[in-house]
C-alpha positions in Angstrom: 0.0 0.0 0.0 1.3 3.5 -0.9 1.7 6.1 1.9 -0.9 8.9 2.0 0.3 12.3 0.9 -1.7 15.6 1.1 -0.8 18.3 -1.4 -2.7 21.6 -1.0 -1.2 23.0 -4.2 -2.8 20.2 -6.3 0.6 19.1 -7.7 2.6 16.3 -6.3 5.5 14.6 -8.1 7.1 11.2 -7.4 10.5 9.9 -8.6 10.5 6.7 -10.8 13.9 5.7 -9.4 13.9 6.4 -5.6 10.3 7.1 -4.8 11.0 10.6 -3.3 8.0 13.0 -3.4 8.0 16.7 -3.9 5.5 19.5 -4.6 7.8 21.5 -6.7 8.9 20.3 -10.2 12.5 21.0 -11.0 13.9 21.1 -14.5 16.7 18.7 -13.4 14.2 16.1 -12.2 14.2 14.5 -8.7 15.9 16.6 -6.1 17.2 13.5 -4.4 18.7 11.4 -7.2 18.2 13.4 -10.4 15.8 10.8 -11.9 12.6 11.3 -13.9 9.5 12.3 -11.9 5.8 11.9 -12.6 2.7 13.9 -11.5 0.8 11.7 -9.1 -1.8 14.4 -8.1 -3.9 13.9 -11.2 -6.3 11.0 -11.5 -5.7 8.2 -14.1 -7.8 5.4 -15.5 -6.3 2.0 -14.8 
């Protein structure tokens, strides 16, 4: 089960590599490892 995260800004990004979460998207990618991030705040059809 994934941990719960609350984002007031409506934007939450998670790193594909290390799983770190951040509310601010950086051009370089993940602030922890530099990997690619995805927006997990928007709903998706599975």
